[in-house]
Residue, then its C-alpha position, 0 to 999 in steps of 0.5 A: m500500500p502506498a504512503k499517502v501525502i497531502s500537500c499544499g501545491i506550492l511545493r509540488p515540484e520539490l515533492e515530486y522530485l524528492l519522492q520520485g520512484r517512491n511508493v507514495e500517493m500524492e494529493y495537492l491542495d490549491a496553493a491559495l487556500h491558506v488565505d481563507f481558513d474555512r476553505l482550507s479547513a474544508a479542503l483539508t478535512g475532505a482530503l483527510k477523510n478520503s485518506a482515512g486509515d492511510n495515516p497520511v503525512l501532511v506537508i502543510g505548515t503547522d501555522c497555515h491554519p489555527d487548528m492544523a494539529g487538531m484537524t490532522a490528529a482527528y484523522g490519524g494524520r502526521l504533520v511535517r514539523a515546520r511552521n510553513c513551506i519556507e521553513m520546510l526549505l530553509g530550516p534553521r537558516m531562516a532565523e539567520l536570514d530574518a536577523r539580517s533584514r525584514t524579509f518576505y519569502l517566496t518560492g517558485g510556487w508562490l511566484e506562480n500563484w501570487r495573483n491567486i493568493f494576493v489579488d484573487g484571494l485577499h483582494w489586494d489592489n496595488i495600494d493594499a499590496r504596497q501597504n502590506f509589503g511596505r514593512y519588508d526590506r526585501i523579498l527573498l525568492l527561494d530557488t530550488g532549481l525545480a520551479r520555473i523562475d520567470e523574470a517577467q513574473i518577478l518584475e510584475f511582483f516587484d511592480y505590485t509590491r515595490v519591494p526589491v526581490e532577491i533570488l537565493p539558491t536553496g537546496l532541498d536537504h531540510l525538506r528531504q530530512l523532514l520527509a524522511d522523518s515523517c513518511r513511511y515509504 
C-alpha cells in the first residue's frame, strides 16, 4: 500500500522530485487556500477523510491554519514539523536570514500563484499590496532549481509590491530530512 501525502501545491515540484520512484500517493491542495481558513479547513478535512486509515503525512505548515494539529490528529494524520513551506526549505537558516533584514519569502510556487493568493484571494489592489509589503526590506525568492523562475513574473511582483526581490539558491536537504522523518515509504 502506498504512503499517502497531502500537500499544499506550492511545493509540488520539490515533492515530486524528492519522492520520485517512491511508493507514495500524492494529493495537492490549491496553493491559495491558506488565505481563507474555512476553505482550507474544508479542503483539508475532505482530503483527510478520503485518506482515512492511510495515516497520511501532511506537508502543510503547522501555522497555515489555527487548528492544523487538531484537524490532522482527528484523522490519524502526521504533520511535517515546520511552521510553513519556507521553513520546510530553509530550516534553521531562516532565523539567520530574518536577523539580517525584514524579509518576505517566496518560492517558485508562490511566484506562480501570487495573483491567486494576493489579488484573487485577499483582494489586494496595488495600494493594499504596497501597504502590506511596505514593512519588508526585501523579498527573498527561494530557488530550488525545480520551479520555473520567470523574470517577467518577478518584475510584475516587484511592480505590485515595490519591494526589491532577491533570488537565493536553496537546496532541498531540510525538506528531504523532514520527509524522511515523517513518511513511511
